[in-house]
VEXDREN-2710 file (C-alpha; in Angstrom, 1 decimal):
% VEXDREN-2710
k/r/px/py/pz
1/MET/-99.4/-16.3/-28.3
2/SER/-99.7/-16.6/-24.7
3/LEU/-97.6/-17.0/-21.5
4/LYS/-96.8/-20.9/-21.3
5/PHE/-95.8/-23.0/-18.2
6/ASP/-93.4/-26.0/-19.0
7/PHE/-92.9/-28.2/-16.3
8/ASN/-91.5/-31.4/-18.0
9/ASN/-88.4/-31.1/-15.8
10/MET/-90.7/-31.0/-12.7
11/ILE/-91.9/-34.6/-13.1
12/SER/-90.0/-37.9/-12.3
13/LEU/-89.4/-39.2/-15.7
14/ASN/-86.7/-36.3/-16.1
15/VAL/-85.2/-35.7/-12.4
16/GLY/-86.1/-39.3/-11.0
17/GLU/-86.9/-39.7/-7.4
18/HIS/-86.5/-35.7/-7.1
19/GLY/-89.5/-35.1/-9.3
20/VAL/-93.4/-35.4/-9.0
21/LYS/-94.9/-38.7/-9.8
22/GLN/-98.1/-39.4/-11.2
23/GLU/-99.3/-41.0/-7.8
24/ASP/-98.0/-37.9/-6.0
25/ILE/-100.6/-35.9/-8.5
26/ASP/-103.4/-38.2/-7.9
27/GLU/-103.1/-38.1/-3.9
28/ILE/-103.1/-34.5/-3.7
29/LEU/-105.8/-33.6/-6.4
30/PRO/-109.2/-34.5/-4.6
31/PHE/-107.9/-31.6/-2.2
32/ALA/-106.5/-29.5/-4.9
33/HIS/-110.3/-29.5/-6.0
34/THR/-111.8/-28.8/-3.5
35/ALA/-109.3/-25.9/-3.1
36/ALA/-110.1/-24.5/-6.3
37/THR/-113.8/-24.2/-5.4
38/HIS/-113.1/-22.7/-2.1
39/LEU/-111.2/-20.2/-4.1
40/LYS/-113.5/-19.8/-7.3
41/LYS/-116.3/-18.9/-4.1
42/ILE/-114.3/-16.5/-2.7
43/ILE/-113.6/-14.5/-6.0
44/SER/-117.0/-14.6/-7.3
45/ASP/-118.3/-12.6/-4.2
46/PRO/-117.5/-9.3/-3.9
47/GLY/-118.2/-9.1/-0.2
48/ALA/-115.7/-11.8/0.8
49/ARG/-113.0/-10.5/-1.8
50/VAL/-113.0/-7.3/0.3
51/LYS/-113.2/-9.1/3.7
52/LEU/-110.7/-11.7/3.2
53/SER/-108.2/-9.7/0.8
54/LEU/-108.9/-11.1/-2.7
55/GLU/-109.9/-7.8/-4.3
56/TRP/-106.8/-8.0/-6.4
57/ALA/-108.3/-10.8/-8.5
58/LYS/-110.7/-8.2/-9.8
59/LEU/-108.6/-5.4/-10.3
60/HIS/-108.7/-5.9/-14.5
61/GLN/-112.6/-5.0/-13.9
62/GLN/-111.9/-1.5/-12.7
63/ASP/-114.2/0.8/-13.9
64/LYS/-112.7/2.5/-17.3
65/LYS/-113.2/6.4/-16.5
66/GLN/-111.0/6.4/-13.5
67/ILE/-108.4/4.4/-15.2
68/ASP/-108.6/7.2/-17.8
69/ASP/-108.7/9.8/-15.3
70/ILE/-105.4/8.3/-14.0
71/ILE/-103.8/7.9/-17.4
72/LYS/-104.8/11.6/-17.9
73/LEU/-103.4/12.9/-14.4
74/GLY/-100.3/10.8/-15.0
75/ARG/-99.5/12.7/-18.3
76/GLN/-100.4/16.1/-16.7
77/ILE/-97.6/15.3/-14.2
78/SER/-95.0/14.0/-16.5
79/LEU/-95.4/16.9/-18.7
80/LYS/-95.1/19.7/-16.1
81/TYR/-92.6/18.2/-13.9
82/GLU/-88.8/17.0/-14.8
83/ASN/-88.8/14.5/-11.8
84/VAL/-91.2/12.3/-10.0
85/LEU/-90.3/11.2/-6.4
86/PHE/-92.0/8.1/-5.3
87/LEU/-92.2/7.1/-1.9
88/GLY/-93.0/4.0/-0.4
89/ILE/-91.9/0.1/0.7
90/GLY/-93.0/-3.2/0.2
91/GLY/-95.1/-3.8/-2.6
92/SER/-95.3/-0.2/-2.9
93/TYR/-91.7/-0.1/-4.0
94/LEU/-91.1/-3.3/-5.5
95/GLY/-94.1/-3.4/-7.8
96/LEU/-93.0/0.2/-9.0
97/LYS/-89.5/-0.9/-9.6
98/ALA/-90.6/-4.1/-11.3
99/ALA/-92.8/-2.2/-13.7
100/GLN/-90.1/0.2/-14.4
101/ASP/-87.6/-1.9/-15.0
102/ALA/-89.5/-4.4/-17.2
103/LEU/-91.1/-1.8/-19.5
104/CYS/-89.4/1.1/-19.7
105/PRO/-86.2/1.5/-21.7
106/PRO/-82.9/0.8/-19.6
107/TYR/-81.0/3.4/-18.3
108/TYR/-84.6/5.4/-18.4
109/ASN/-83.5/8.2/-16.3
110/GLU/-80.4/8.8/-17.9
111/PHE/-81.1/9.5/-21.5
112/LYS/-84.0/12.2/-22.7
113/THR/-84.5/10.5/-25.8
114/LEU/-85.5/7.5/-23.9
115/ARG/-87.9/9.2/-21.8
116/LYS/-90.0/10.8/-24.5
117/LYS/-91.0/14.0/-22.9
118/SER/-91.9/11.7/-19.5
119/ALA/-90.4/12.4/-15.9
120/ARG/-87.6/11.0/-14.6
121/ILE/-88.7/8.4/-11.6
122/TYR/-87.0/7.8/-8.1
123/LEU/-88.0/5.6/-5.8
124/GLU/-87.2/6.4/-2.1
125/GLY/-89.0/5.8/1.3
126/ASN/-87.6/1.9/1.2
127/ASN/-85.2/2.1/4.0
128/LEU/-83.5/4.1/6.8
129/ASP/-80.4/4.3/4.8
130/PRO/-79.5/8.2/5.1
131/ASP/-77.0/8.1/2.2
132/THR/-79.6/7.6/-0.4
133/LEU/-82.6/10.5/0.3
134/GLN/-79.9/12.9/1.0
135/VAL/-78.2/12.7/-2.5
136/LEU/-81.7/13.3/-4.3
137/LEU/-82.6/16.1/-1.6
138/LYS/-79.2/17.6/-2.8
139/ASN/-79.5/17.3/-6.4
140/LEU/-82.8/17.6/-7.5
141/ASN/-84.3/20.7/-7.6
142/PRO/-87.6/20.9/-5.7
143/LYS/-89.6/23.3/-8.0
144/LYS/-89.4/21.0/-10.4
145/THR/-89.9/18.0/-8.5
146/PHE/-93.6/16.2/-8.1
147/VAL/-93.8/13.7/-5.3
148/VAL/-96.2/10.8/-4.6
149/VAL/-96.4/9.1/-1.3
150/ILE/-97.7/5.5/-0.8
151/SER/-98.9/4.2/2.3
152/LYS/-102.1/2.8/3.6
153/SER/-102.0/3.9/7.2
154/GLY/-99.3/6.7/6.8
155/GLU/-97.1/5.1/9.7
156/THR/-94.6/3.0/8.0
157/THR/-91.7/4.6/9.3
158/GLU/-89.6/4.6/6.6
159/THR/-91.9/6.0/4.2
160/LYS/-93.1/8.1/7.0
161/VAL/-89.7/9.8/8.0
162/ALA/-88.8/9.9/4.1
163/PHE/-91.9/12.1/3.7
164/ILE/-91.1/14.0/6.7
165/LEU/-87.9/15.3/5.1
166/VAL/-89.2/15.6/1.7
167/GLU/-92.4/17.6/2.9
168/GLN/-89.6/20.1/4.5
169/TRP/-87.5/20.3/1.5
170/LEU/-90.6/21.2/-0.7
171/LYS/-91.6/23.9/1.7
172/LYS/-88.5/25.5/2.2
173/ALA/-87.7/25.8/-1.5
174/ILE/-91.8/26.6/-2.8
175/GLY/-93.7/28.0/0.3
176/LYS/-97.3/27.6/1.3
177/ASP/-98.2/26.2/-1.8
178/PHE/-95.8/23.2/-1.8
179/GLY/-98.7/20.8/-0.9
180/ARG/-99.5/21.1/-4.8
181/GLN/-96.9/19.3/-5.7
182/VAL/-98.0/16.1/-3.4
183/LEU/-100.1/13.5/-4.3
184/ALA/-101.0/10.5/-1.8
185/ILE/-101.6/7.2/-2.3
186/THR/-103.7/5.8/0.8
187/ASP/-106.5/4.4/2.5
188/PRO/-109.7/6.1/1.3
189/GLU/-111.2/6.4/4.7
190/SER/-108.8/5.9/7.6
191/GLY/-105.2/6.7/8.9
192/SER/-103.2/9.4/9.6
193/LEU/-102.2/10.1/5.8
194/ARG/-105.8/10.3/5.0
195/LYS/-106.3/12.4/8.0
196/ARG/-103.5/14.8/6.2
197/VAL/-104.8/15.0/3.0
198/ASN/-108.4/16.1/4.0
199/GLU/-107.2/18.7/6.2
200/GLU/-104.8/20.1/3.2
201/GLN/-107.5/19.6/0.9
202/LYS/-109.9/21.5/3.2
203/LYS/-107.5/24.6/3.1
204/ASP/-106.4/23.9/-0.5
205/PRO/-108.3/21.7/-3.4
206/LEU/-105.1/21.7/-5.5
207/SER/-102.7/20.5/-2.2
208/PHE/-102.3/17.0/-1.5
209/ARG/-104.5/15.5/-4.2
210/SER/-105.2/11.9/-3.7
211/LEU/-106.0/8.3/-5.2
212/PRO/-107.3/5.2/-3.4
213/LEU/-105.7/2.5/-2.2
214/LEU/-108.7/-0.2/-2.7
215/LYS/-110.2/-2.1/-0.1
216/GLY/-109.3/-5.9/-0.1
217/VAL/-106.2/-5.5/-1.8
218/GLY/-102.8/-6.1/0.3
219/GLY/-99.8/-4.2/-0.4
220/ARG/-97.9/-7.0/-2.3
221/TYR/-100.9/-7.6/-4.4
222/SER/-101.6/-4.1/-5.7
223/GLU/-99.3/-3.5/-8.7
224/PHE/-102.3/-2.9/-10.5
225/ASN/-104.0/-0.4/-8.0
226/MET/-101.3/1.4/-6.7
227/GLY/-98.9/1.2/-9.3
228/LEU/-101.2/2.8/-12.0
229/LEU/-100.2/6.2/-11.6
230/HIS/-96.7/5.3/-12.0
231/LEU/-97.4/3.6/-15.4
232/ALA/-99.2/6.4/-16.3
233/ILE/-96.4/8.8/-15.8
234/THR/-94.0/6.8/-17.3
235/GLY/-96.3/6.3/-20.6
236/ILE/-96.7/2.5/-20.3
237/ASN/-100.0/1.3/-21.7
238/ILE/-102.2/0.5/-18.9
239/LYS/-105.0/-0.7/-21.2
240/GLU/-103.0/-3.2/-23.1
241/LEU/-101.4/-4.2/-19.4
242/PHE/-105.1/-5.2/-18.2
243/GLU/-105.6/-6.9/-21.3
244/GLY/-102.7/-9.1/-20.6
245/VAL/-104.1/-9.8/-16.9
246/LYS/-107.6/-10.1/-18.1
247/ASP/-106.6/-13.2/-20.1
248/MET/-104.3/-14.7/-17.8
249/ALA/-107.5/-14.5/-15.3
250/SER/-109.2/-16.4/-17.8
251/ALA/-106.6/-18.8/-18.3
252/CYS/-106.5/-19.4/-14.6
253/SER/-110.3/-19.5/-13.8
254/GLN/-110.2/-23.2/-15.3
255/ASP/-112.0/-25.5/-12.8
256/ASN/-109.6/-28.3/-13.9
257/VAL/-106.8/-28.0/-11.7
258/LEU/-104.6/-29.9/-14.4
259/LYS/-105.4/-27.8/-17.3
260/ASN/-105.1/-24.5/-15.2
261/PRO/-101.4/-23.0/-15.2
262/ALA/-101.2/-21.2/-12.3
263/TYR/-102.9/-23.8/-10.2
264/MET/-100.6/-26.5/-11.7
265/TYR/-97.4/-24.8/-10.9
266/ALA/-99.1/-24.4/-7.3
267/LEU/-99.9/-27.9/-6.8
268/LEU/-96.1/-29.0/-8.4
269/GLN/-94.1/-26.4/-6.0
270/VAL/-96.1/-27.8/-3.3
271/ILE/-95.7/-31.1/-3.9
272/LEU/-92.0/-30.6/-4.0
273/TYR/-91.9/-28.9/-0.6
274/ARG/-93.8/-31.2/0.9
275/LYS/-92.6/-34.5/-0.2
276/LYS/-89.2/-33.6/-2.0
277/ALA/-87.9/-31.5/0.8
278/LYS/-87.5/-28.4/-1.5
279/SER/-87.7/-25.7/0.6
280/LEU/-85.9/-23.1/-1.6
281/SER/-88.1/-21.4/-4.4
282/ILE/-85.6/-19.8/-7.0
283/LEU/-87.0/-17.3/-9.8
284/MET/-84.4/-17.0/-12.6
285/PRO/-85.6/-15.0/-15.7
286/PHE/-83.1/-14.9/-18.4
287/SER/-83.8/-11.1/-18.9
288/GLN/-82.0/-8.5/-17.1
289/THR/-85.4/-6.2/-17.2
290/LEU/-87.0/-9.0/-15.0
291/LYS/-84.7/-9.2/-12.1
292/SER/-86.9/-6.7/-10.4
293/THR/-89.9/-8.8/-11.1
294/ALA/-87.9/-11.4/-9.2
295/ASP/-87.3/-9.2/-6.3
296/TRP/-91.3/-8.5/-6.2
297/TYR/-92.2/-12.3/-6.3
298/VAL/-89.7/-12.7/-3.5
299/GLN/-91.8/-10.6/-1.4
300/LEU/-95.2/-12.0/-2.6
301/LEU/-94.2/-15.9/-1.8
302/ALA/-92.3/-14.7/1.6
303/GLU/-94.9/-12.9/2.8
304/SER/-98.0/-15.0/1.7
305/LEU/-96.5/-18.4/2.7
306/GLY/-94.2/-18.2/5.3
307/LYS/-96.5/-18.5/8.4
308/LYS/-96.4/-19.7/12.0
309/TYR/-99.7/-21.2/12.1
310/HIS/-102.1/-22.9/10.0
311/ARG/-105.8/-20.8/8.8
312/LYS/-108.7/-21.8/10.6
313/ILE/-111.9/-21.0/8.4
314/GLU/-115.0/-20.2/10.7
315/ASN/-118.5/-19.0/9.3
316/HIS/-120.9/-16.9/10.9
317/ASP/-124.2/-16.5/9.6
318/GLY/-122.9/-17.5/5.9
319/LEU/-120.0/-15.2/6.2
320/GLU/-116.6/-16.6/6.2
321/SER/-113.8/-15.4/8.1
322/TRP/-110.2/-16.7/8.7
323/VAL/-108.3/-16.9/11.8
324/THR/-104.8/-17.8/13.2
325/ASP/-105.6/-21.6/14.5
326/LYS/-103.0/-21.4/17.5
327/ASP/-103.4/-25.3/18.1
328/ASN/-102.2/-25.7/14.7
329/LEU/-98.5/-25.0/14.3
330/PHE/-97.2/-24.6/10.5
331/ASN/-93.9/-22.8/10.7
332/ARG/-92.9/-23.5/7.4
333/GLY/-93.0/-21.9/3.5
334/PRO/-90.7/-21.8/0.9
335/THR/-87.9/-19.7/0.9
336/PRO/-88.0/-17.6/-2.4
337/ILE/-84.6/-16.6/-3.5
338/ALA/-84.3/-14.0/-7.1
339/ALA/-81.6/-14.5/-9.5
340/SER/-81.2/-13.7/-13.1
341/GLY/-79.5/-15.3/-16.3
342/THR/-77.1/-15.1/-17.5
343/ASN/-75.0/-13.2/-14.4
344/ASP/-75.9/-15.5/-11.8
345/LEU/-74.8/-18.5/-14.0
346/HIS/-71.4/-17.5/-12.5
347/SER/-72.5/-17.5/-9.0
348/ILE/-75.6/-19.3/-7.5
349/GLN/-75.6/-21.5/-10.4
350/GLN/-72.8/-23.7/-9.0
351/ASN/-74.7/-24.0/-5.9
352/ASN/-77.8/-24.7/-7.6
353/VAL/-76.0/-27.9/-9.7
354/GLU/-73.8/-29.3/-7.1
355/GLY/-75.0/-27.9/-3.5
356/GLU/-77.6/-29.7/-1.4
357/ASN/-80.7/-30.6/-3.8
358/ASN/-83.3/-28.6/-1.7
359/LYS/-84.4/-26.0/-4.5
360/VAL/-86.9/-25.6/-7.4
361/ILE/-85.7/-23.3/-10.0
362/THR/-88.2/-21.0/-12.0
363/PHE/-86.9/-19.9/-15.3
364/ILE/-88.6/-17.1/-17.2
365/ARG/-87.4/-17.4/-21.2
366/VAL/-88.2/-14.4/-23.4
367/GLN/-88.9/-15.7/-26.9
368/GLU/-88.3/-12.1/-28.4
369/PHE/-86.5/-9.2/-27.3
370/LYS/-87.1/-5.4/-28.1
371/THR/-83.6/-5.1/-29.9
372/GLU/-81.1/-7.4/-31.5
373/LEU/-77.2/-7.3/-31.5
374/LYS/-75.1/-9.7/-33.3
375/VAL/-71.3/-10.9/-32.6
376/PRO/-69.2/-9.6/-35.7
377/ALA/-69.1/-12.1/-38.4
378/LYS/-65.3/-12.0/-38.6
379/GLU/-64.9/-12.1/-34.8
380/ALA/-64.8/-14.6/-31.9
381/ALA/-64.6/-17.9/-33.9
382/PHE/-67.7/-20.1/-33.2
383/LEU/-69.6/-17.0/-32.0
384/ALA/-69.0/-15.2/-35.0
385/GLY/-72.6/-14.1/-36.7
386/LYS/-74.5/-15.3/-33.6
387/SER/-77.5/-12.9/-32.0
388/PHE/-77.4/-12.0/-28.5
389/SER/-81.1/-13.3/-28.2
390/GLN/-79.6/-16.8/-29.7
391/LEU/-76.9/-16.9/-27.0
392/MET/-79.4/-15.9/-24.3
393/GLN/-81.6/-18.4/-25.3
394/ILE/-78.8/-21.2/-25.6
395/ALA/-77.6/-20.5/-22.0
396/GLN/-81.3/-20.5/-20.8
397/GLU/-81.0/-24.2/-22.5
398/ALA/-77.9/-25.1/-21.0
399/THR/-78.8/-24.2/-17.7
400/GLU/-82.0/-26.4/-18.1
401/TRP/-79.8/-29.2/-18.9
402/ALA/-77.3/-28.9/-16.7
403/LEU/-79.9/-28.8/-13.8
404/THR/-81.8/-31.9/-15.2
405/SER/-79.0/-34.1/-16.0
406/GLU/-78.0/-33.6/-12.1
407/LYS/-81.9/-34.4/-11.0
408/ARG/-82.7/-30.9/-9.9
409/PRO/-85.9/-30.3/-10.7
410/ASN/-87.0/-27.2/-12.8
411/CYS/-89.5/-25.4/-15.0
412/THR/-89.9/-22.6/-17.5
413/ILE/-92.3/-19.8/-18.0
414/ILE/-92.0/-18.8/-21.7
415/MET/-92.6/-15.4/-22.5
416/PRO/-93.3/-14.2/-25.9
417/GLN/-91.9/-10.6/-25.1
418/VAL/-91.7/-8.1/-22.2
419/ASN/-94.3/-5.8/-22.8
420/ALA/-97.4/-4.4/-21.1
421/TYR/-99.6/-7.1/-22.2
422/TYR/-97.4/-10.2/-21.4
423/TRP/-96.0/-8.6/-18.0
424/GLY/-99.5/-7.7/-16.5
425/ALA/-100.2/-12.1/-17.1
426/LEU/-97.1/-13.0/-15.8
427/LEU/-97.6/-10.7/-12.8
428/PHE/-101.2/-12.1/-12.5
429/PHE/-100.0/-15.8/-12.9
430/PHE/-98.1/-15.5/-10.0
431/GLU/-100.5/-13.7/-7.7
432/MET/-103.4/-16.6/-8.6
433/ALA/-100.3/-19.4/-8.1
434/THR/-99.4/-17.9/-4.6
435/ALA/-102.8/-17.7/-3.4
436/PHE/-103.6/-21.1/-4.8
437/GLU/-100.6/-22.6/-2.9
438/GLY/-102.2/-20.7/0.4
439/GLU/-105.1/-22.9/-0.3
440/LEU/-103.2/-26.0/-0.6
441/PHE/-100.9/-25.2/2.5
442/ASN/-104.2/-23.9/4.4
443/VAL/-102.6/-20.8/5.5
444/ASN/-103.6/-17.0/4.8
445/ALA/-101.9/-15.7/2.1
446/PHE/-102.8/-12.2/2.6
447/ASP/-101.7/-11.4/5.9
448/GLN/-98.3/-10.5/7.2
449/PRO/-98.1/-10.8/11.0
450/GLY/-94.7/-11.7/11.3
451/VAL/-93.7/-8.4/9.8
452/GLU/-95.3/-6.6/13.1
453/GLY/-92.8/-7.9/15.2
454/TYR/-89.8/-5.5/14.1
455/LYS/-92.4/-2.8/13.8
456/ASN/-93.4/-3.3/17.2
457/TYR/-89.9/-3.4/18.6
458/MET/-89.3/-0.1/17.0
459/TYR/-92.2/1.9/18.0
460/TYR/-91.5/0.5/21.7
461/LYS/-88.0/1.5/21.6
462/LEU/-89.1/5.1/19.7
463/GLY/-91.5/5.6/22.6
464/LYS/-94.4/5.7/20.5
465/PRO/-97.9/6.4/22.2
466/GLY/-100.6/3.7/22.1
467/ILE/-98.6/0.4/22.0
468/PRO/-100.7/-2.2/23.3
469/PRO/-99.6/-3.1/27.3
470/ALA/-99.3/-6.6/26.0
471/VAL/-97.0/-6.2/23.7
472/ALA/-94.5/-3.8/25.5
473/GLU/-94.6/-6.6/28.2
474/GLU/-93.9/-9.2/25.5
475/ILE/-90.5/-6.9/24.4
476/LYS/-89.7/-6.5/28.0
477/LYS/-89.8/-10.4/28.8
478/LYS/-87.3/-10.9/25.7
479/PRO/-84.6/-8.5/25.6
480/LEU/-81.8/-8.8/23.4
481/ILE/-78.7/-10.5/25.3
482/LYS/-75.5/-9.5/24.2
483/ASP/-72.5/-11.1/26.0
484/PRO/-69.2/-9.2/25.3
485/LYS/-67.5/-12.6/25.2
486/TYR/-69.2/-13.5/22.3
487/ILE/-68.5/-10.3/20.4
488/LEU/-64.9/-10.5/18.6
END
């Protein structure tokens, strides 16, 4: 069994003028084949993959000994410490949360029997709210807590300030050897965090151990690199996960766009965005354990496709480079929204069915849940004897019907089970689909220049040294204007 992509309800046959017609596919197909050839060429070239940030496409081929070493390290940490505190933001938070919610038992931290001798996991360093971190530092025992800080540069404000406080907390309780309870996942060569690791390692080889963030792997595409230690600590089967990734990578390597599930998903989404004004992309898994996976997808799609300018491809001595085409304004990209069934059927679904017809809804349907519950035979009349999984699947089908009957395009990813194999396949499917959407939109799906704006403003206001004069000047020229008459 494998993941299936059912796109019947994206086609005009089912949703009329709001769906994709055969002529729409015929029109884009030559360009799509060119885009597929281009993407395949980059992925097959190790140098190009690293340079253009597509190394994520080959993470399932990582060295097996390195994977075994990470698994061993993770088990050692989990057996020695009661708690592991991960500090990271963006993909370094969302990827871990998605994995933990999907692949660990619900309420993993609350019940020892569920953890099976694994450590509790806490995720912080992903916001600047003082209330959350201080609760952990007041209530966790620092002597029984291992800390993993994830940052490519070491300079991201949210993670950096959290680590400063956590470091003081450890040092106060443990003393000079506190660094033996710290591991950094960071750039292997540069950045302030790498510099700190190198300095501490010179003093004590057991202090500030580290794992590398591989070159050519951006944060939102990095779960199968950055997230491996987290998977190992929680006891998730990494080798099974990579089998799922490998099999999906094979399915998504087909040259025929119409037979390639990820490419077809991307192609239909792009047609609906361009020709049918479907600007909102809603991911609604019918499994509570996959809600955080939908949150992960929001970052993947938003940062990858929401761009101000088109991409310009340049070639110098046979080496391809992508630069921002300042003469070719884009200012577009689908807006992703995370939802979940069935709870959001009592909120966002009203707008999906009767509000503006500007959305594409992607369902994830789980065929077999890990456990089963049944309504007692003598209770609830027509619900008597029905299983929860049966009710969930009928609810998904009913949601699909309600949308389709109102000519609202939707599609379904059919997932046999939520386990490491299929979850790995699911993430790779979305990564490849997003990369192909970037090709079809002709944008760089692997940078995020829009994220730098808030960072630059914060650094300027905080007086950080080294801000480029041009950036500082731009901020001075565009101050925030707060007229009291517009504040009630």
